[in-house]
N, C-alpha and C positions, 0 to 999 in steps of 0.2 A: 301743475304750477307751484304747488306747495314744496314739492320735492326740489324744483328748480330754484325757488327762492331760498330754501334752506342751504342748497349748495352754493349759491352766490354768497350768502351771509357767511358761510364757511370760509371761502376764499377771501373775503373782504377782511375777516378777522386775523388772517396771517399777515405778520409784519417782519420785515427785515431791517434791523437798524432803525426801528421806529417808524419806518415807512411801510405802508401796505404794498403787498405784491399782488400782481395779477394772476389769473389762472395760467396764463401762457407762461409766465416766468416760473411758476411753481413746478412745471415739468421740464424746465431748462435749467437744471441745477448746475451744469458745467459753466454757464455764464455768470454765476453768482460769484462775487469775489469774496464774500464772507460767509462762513459756515452757518448752518442752521443753528438756531438756539435750542436749548433743551425743551422748551415748551413746543416749539415748532416740530422737533424731531419726534416728540411724544405724540403730537397730533396726527402725523402723517406716516410714520414708520411703524413697522411691526415691532412687537416687544422683543428685547434681547434674549439670545439663547443663553441658558444656563448650562454650563458644562459641569463635569463631574466635581470640579473643585467647589462649585456653587451649590451643588445638591445638599439640601439640609440633612443632618445627621439622623433625623427621624424617619427618613425614607426608607422603605423596606428593601431588603436585598433582591426581591423578585422584581421590583421596578427598575432596578439598575442592571440586573444580570442580563446577558446575552444568550439566548437559546441556541445551542449547538446541537446539530443532529448526532445521534449515537453512531450512525454509519457514515463513513467518508464518502459513500456512493449514493447518499440520500438524493441529491440533485441530479442524478444520472437517469437516463431513460429506463434502464434496467437495474434498479438497485439490488434486487434479490439475486439476480444472475451475476451482477459484478461482485457482490460480497462472496458468492461461492467461488468464483474464478480467482479472486484475490486470496481467499483462504487456502485454496490448492496451491497457488504459486508461492505463498509464504512457506507452506510446508516443504515445497520442493527446494526452495533456497535454504531452509533451515537443515535439511537432511540430504542435500545434494552430495555431500562427501562420503555417504556411506557406501559400502561395497555394493556392487550391482552384478547381476547374472550376466552370462554371456548372451550375446544376441540370439534370439530364438528359443531360449531356454526358460523364459519367464512362465509362470503359471497361466494357463489359458482361462480367461475371464469373460463372461458374457455381460458386457455393459448394457446398460438401458439404451434402447433406441431413442430417437428424437421424439417419436410419438408417445412412448411411454414416460419420457421426461416431462413432456407437456402436460401429461394428467396430474402430476404432482406440483407443477409450477403454476403460479398465479399471474405470470407475465408471458406475453408472446415473444418466444425466442426462436430466431432463425436457425437453420441447420448449420450454416457457417459458424455462428457463434457457439452453438453446442459442441462443434468439433474441436474448439479450442479447449474446452474442458476435457474432452477425451484424449487430447494430445498430452496434457499433464498427467492424466490418469495412467496412461500407458507408460510414461516415464517412472511414475511412483511405483508401478507394479513391477518394475525390474530391481527394486531394492531387494537385497538377499532376504529370504524368509526368516532366517534365524535372527536377523537384526531389524526386522520390520518394527517401527515404533507403534504404539497402541493408538496414538491420535491419528497417524496416517491410515491405519487399518480401519478406523471408525469413519474417517472422511471418505475412504474409498467404498465402504459398505453402503453408503447412501445411493451410489450410482450403479450398483450391481443388480442384476435381475434377481427376482425371487428364486427362481430355478436356474441353475447353471447346467446347460446341456453337456457340457464338457466333462462334468462329473460322472456321467454314465459310462461305464466300462463295457466295451463290446465283448460279448460272451465268445470265447475262442471256438472255432469250428473244429471238431475232431474227426478222425477217421472211424467209421462204425466197424462192427465186427466183420462185416463183408469186404472191407478194404475200400469202402466208398467215402467220397468227400462230397458233400452237398454245397452247391453255390446257387446264389440267386441273383437275377439281373432284371432291370426294367428300362425300357425305352419307349417314349411317347406313351401310348395306352397299352403297350404289350408288357407282359410279364413272362419270365422264364425260370425254370428250375432244372439244374443240371447235376447229375451225379457222375463224378469223375472216378474211374477205377483203372488200375494198371491192366494193360491188354495190348492188343495188336493194331489199334487204330480204327476200330468199328464205331460208327456214329449212328444212333437212332433218335429220331425226333417225332414224338407222338406216335411211336410205333412204326414210323416210316423210315426208310433210308434217307441220307442227306439229299440225294438227287431228286427223290420223290417229294420230299417236304419243301424244297425250295428250287424253283425252276431256273432262276437267274443264277449265273456263275458267280456274280458279285455277292449275292446273298450267301452262297455256300461258303465262299472264302471268309465272309464276315463271321459266319458261325464258329468256324474253327480256327480264327485268326490267332488267338492266343497259343495255340499248339504250333502254328507255322512260325511265328516269331521266335519261340523258344526251341524249335527243331525237335518237337516231341509228338508229331502226328502219329507215328507208328508205335507209340509206347503207352498210350492211354486210350481206353474205351469211354464213350460218352452216351449216356441215356438220359434224354431231355423232355421235358414237357413245357410247351408253349401255349399261350392263349392271349387273345385280345389283339387288336390292331391289324396291320398288314404284314406282308411278308418282310419288307424291309425293317419294320419296327421289331418283329419277332427275331430276326436274324441278329440285329444289334443287341437286343436283349440277351440273346443266347451268348453273344460274345462276353458280356460282363459276368454272366453266370459260370462259363467255363473258366474264366480267368480266376474267379473266386475259389472255385473248386480245385483248380491246379495249384494255387498258392498254398493250399492246405497240405498238399503232398510235398511241394517244394517251396518253402518260404523264400529261399534266396532268389527266386526268380521275380520277386516284386519289383526291383529297379528296372529289369528289362521289360516287364509288362507295363509299367507306368510310362516309360518312354515310348512304348508302342500305342499308348492310349487305350489300353484294354480295361483298366480298373477305374476308369473315371466315369462317373454317371453323367450322361449328357441330359441336361435339364431342358432342352428345347422341346416345345410343344407346338402344335398347330394352332395358329391363331384363329380365334373364332370369327364367324362371319357377322357382318353388321347389317342392320336393316338399312334399305336405300342403296346397298351396294351389291354388286354381283358376287363378290367373294369378300376376303377379310379387308381388302383394301381397293380392289379393283372398282372403278366407277363405270357406270354406263356411258356410252358415246354421247358427247354433248352435241346437241343440235340447236342451231340458233333459232330456227322457225319450225 
């Protein structure tokens, strides 16, 4: 009751034009024909806002200053990633007019994978977003090495792997004192080593003839396929050792081994062998069996009851 009496006394003290106003008329300001007096405004209104012109001179600068983030991407979802992308894009715009190498002649660089990038990042970044960074890096990598700016090289170094596998130079295979060229090949779990030497077309696999080592005609043709596509079946002898896997895997491993040995004798045959698919390692492997399934993917027959 005390609070109610004090509120009633507050409204009874309000006067407009010398007349007391009711509580209802206090909230119906649009019907009043006269403006509130200064005392009434002070009693019911909030204090006036002091703008910059009214700030006293003794107020410190920190009280008036507006804090601005150092990074323009502070309010984005991924500020660290956005800053990195904007930095690379700014470098690309700055040095876009520099001479570039011909397509396919840029230095081979092993960039960090998405998983490796996430190890150094404090933010979750999707693969699609990281691909945007790689796209800019590929374009910067085409700048001519003699004109590569230092800041671009330093920015690109952050995204390079610690070990570049492309820096490894493959040791050239040479013909030994007996005129043999050694080639290796793999397929599935099979591996083969073949020695190719000039001769009359004799083939020995694990000390057996070609027909004894492979019963299927298809496997026999696969073993000496590089010699057939280059029409050199009767010009070279092959002595091979194969192990692991089955006959099909051994025959296809021997294909790669014979092709590698043949290119040592005649390097100009590489385009022909590549078109025939003889020097490409087939990475396909047998998929493992899973528990609860008959094979890798085959499920048992479903029975309702």
